[in-house]
C-alpha positions in Angstrom: 113.2 105.1 71.1 111.0 106.3 74.0 113.1 106.9 77.1 112.0 108.1 80.5 114.4 108.9 83.3 113.3 109.6 86.8 115.3 111.6 89.4 114.8 113.4 92.7 114.1 110.5 95.0 115.8 110.2 98.4 115.4 109.9 102.1 113.2 112.4 103.9 111.6 112.7 107.3 107.8 112.5 107.6 106.3 115.8 106.9 109.0 116.7 104.4 108.9 117.3 100.7 110.5 115.9 97.5 110.1 116.8 93.9 110.5 114.0 91.4 111.3 114.7 87.7 110.7 112.5 84.7 112.7 113.5 81.7 111.3 112.2 78.4 112.9 111.7 75.1 112.4 109.9 71.8 108.8 111.0 71.2 106.6 114.0 70.8 105.8 115.0 74.3 102.3 116.2 73.7 101.3 112.9 72.0 101.7 111.0 75.3 100.0 111.1 78.6 102.2 110.6 81.6 101.5 108.8 84.8 103.4 108.4 88.1 103.2 105.0 89.8 104.8 103.6 92.9 105.6 100.1 94.2 106.4 99.2 97.7 108.1 95.9 98.6 105.6 93.1 98.4 102.9 95.3 97.0 101.4 95.8 93.6 102.3 98.8 91.5 99.7 101.5 92.1 98.8 104.7 90.2 99.7 107.9 92.0 99.0 110.6 89.6 98.3 111.1 85.9 98.4 114.0 83.4 96.3 113.5 80.3 98.0 115.2 77.4 94.8 115.7 75.2 93.2 118.2 77.6 95.7 118.7 80.5 93.4 116.9 83.0 95.1 115.9 86.2 94.2 112.8 88.3 95.4 111.8 91.8 95.0 108.7 93.9 92.9 109.4 97.0 95.9 108.6 99.2 98.0 111.5 97.8 95.3 114.0 96.8 96.0 117.4 98.4 99.6 116.5 99.1 101.1 115.6 95.6 101.0 117.8 92.5 101.8 116.7 89.0 102.9 119.3 86.5 104.9 119.5 83.2 107.3 121.7 81.4 106.7 120.9 77.8 109.6 122.9 76.6 111.9 120.6 78.6 109.9 117.4 78.0 109.8 116.9 81.7 107.0 116.0 84.1 107.3 116.6 87.8 105.7 115.2 90.9 105.8 117.6 93.8 105.3 115.6 97.0 104.5 117.4 100.2 103.6 116.3 103.7 105.2 113.0 103.1 104.3 110.0 105.2 106.1 106.7 105.9 103.5 104.9 103.8 104.6 106.9 100.8 107.9 104.9 100.9 108.2 103.1 97.5 110.0 103.1 94.2 108.4 105.7 92.0 108.1 105.3 88.3 106.9 107.5 85.5 105.3 105.9 82.5 104.0 107.1 79.2 100.9 106.1 77.3 99.6 106.8 73.9 96.1 105.6 74.8 93.3 108.1 75.6 92.7 107.2 79.2 89.5 108.3 81.0 88.0 107.8 84.4 90.0 105.4 86.5 91.7 103.6 83.7 94.9 105.6 84.2 95.4 103.5 87.3 96.1 100.4 85.2 99.9 100.0 84.6 99.2 97.6 81.7 98.0 100.6 79.7 101.3 102.3 79.8 103.9 101.1 77.2 107.0 102.9 78.3 108.5 103.1 81.8 111.4 104.7 83.5 113.8 102.8 85.7 112.3 104.2 88.9 113.6 106.3 91.8 113.5 105.3 95.5 111.6 107.5 97.9 112.0 106.6 101.6 110.1 108.5 104.3 111.3 108.0 107.9 109.0 108.3 110.8 
């Protein structure tokens, strides 16, 4: 059974940093690509960042590019999202998700293409 468990969320002031972790189990880590999504109250779930396992290519939403960094520790089956220069508009529940599909271009932004999801971790950025 595929399991994803996020951690690392919390309350931080604007300009601060957080590092989210996504611990994966139940599957061969290199066979899946991992995405980070977020969802604020009343808004749709949006793609934040994506790591494509086949070639290690990284993707970021324009809103976080230059501030967030996705990385992985394959030995620990864990994907990280380092979030710097946080803004109040980054406040949301953050989810990691796994996909076996080969996602190219902007398709990684589509949550429907990810079959496994974590429970989410709350990130709150105060102004």
